[in-house]
Residue, then its C-alpha position, 0 to 999 in steps of 0.5 A: x092140855x089134857x086137863x083142859x080137855x077133860x075137866x070141868x064136866x057136869x053129868x046128869x041123870x034125872x034129879x041126880x047131878x055130878x058137878x065139880x066141887x068148889x071152894x064155895x061149897x065149904x059150908x054145905x059140904x061141911x054140914x053134910x059131913x058133920x051130920x054123917x061123921x058117925x056114919x062115915x068114920x069107919x071108912x074114913x081115910x087117915x094119914x099114917x105119917x107121925x103126926x099126920x093129918x088129913x087136909x082141911x077143906x080148902x087144901x082138899x079142894x086145891x089138891x083135887x083141882x090140881x089133880x084135875x088140871x093134870x088129868x089124873x082125877x075128876x073131883x065131883x060132888x053128888x047133888x040132887x034136886x030135892x023138893x022144897x029147895x031152889x037149888x040141888x043139894x049136896x048129898x055126897x061126893x065121888x072122885x075118880x082118881x089115879x087116872x092112868x093113860x097110855x097102855x093102862x087107860x084105867x082109874x079108881x073110883x071112890x064115893x060117899x053118900x049122905x045117910x039120910x039119902x041112902x037106899x034111894x039108888x044114889x050111889x049106884x047111879x052116880x057110880x054108873x054115870x061117872x064110869x060111863x063118862x070115863x069109858x065113853x067120853x075119855x076112852x078109859x078101859x078099866x074102872x076099879x073100886x076098893x071097899x072094906x070087907x065090912x062095908x056092907x052098903x058099898x059092897x051092895x053098890x058094886x054088886x048091883x052094878x055088876x063089878x067083878x070081885x078081883x080079890x082081897x088086898x091085905x092092909x091096902x089103905x090106911x083107914x080110921x087109924x089103921x092099915x085095913x084090908x080091902x076087896x078090889x072090884x073092877x069093870x072094863x068097857x067091854x063088859x058094858x057095851x051099852x053103858x053101865x047107867x042104862x043097864x042099871x036103870x033097866x034093872x029098876x034102879x032099886 
């Protein structure tokens, strides 16, 4: 019931579109990920279990879809209308996960963006769109983003959007083969009464 009520959904702002990830995206998604392998490798999640592997594309989409049906995740691809292409192109991925209802009303957000499209405001715009949807449409109260201290581009995203630095979490997630510290950033709905996207666009989205 809850899953059907919150998913699927598509969000748009200008040329940027967040839409559900599909099995049929495999070819394009894989091409973008392969082209960005060096760019993303230092921040790539890994499996610490003996012989553990990350899921393949089909397994990943199946798992994300199952979480969406359970109302615990919103698995988006970030797409952009680009001149010369008839359809919006995949330029990244954004997943709202660990959605908790009840007295918590909170979620965690993660994302990556194609290096070729970085520096154009795509990541902060996508994060703002998804956060607004969670606050305004779903009624969530808090959004959290966890970032490696060495990940300068992602730190700039939360800085631009005004997420609060809540401190360092030691050995928080298994990243690129080792337990890695993260800094946690958060925002509550009271802090952006007029919407995060509107505030970001007022600042020039640059």
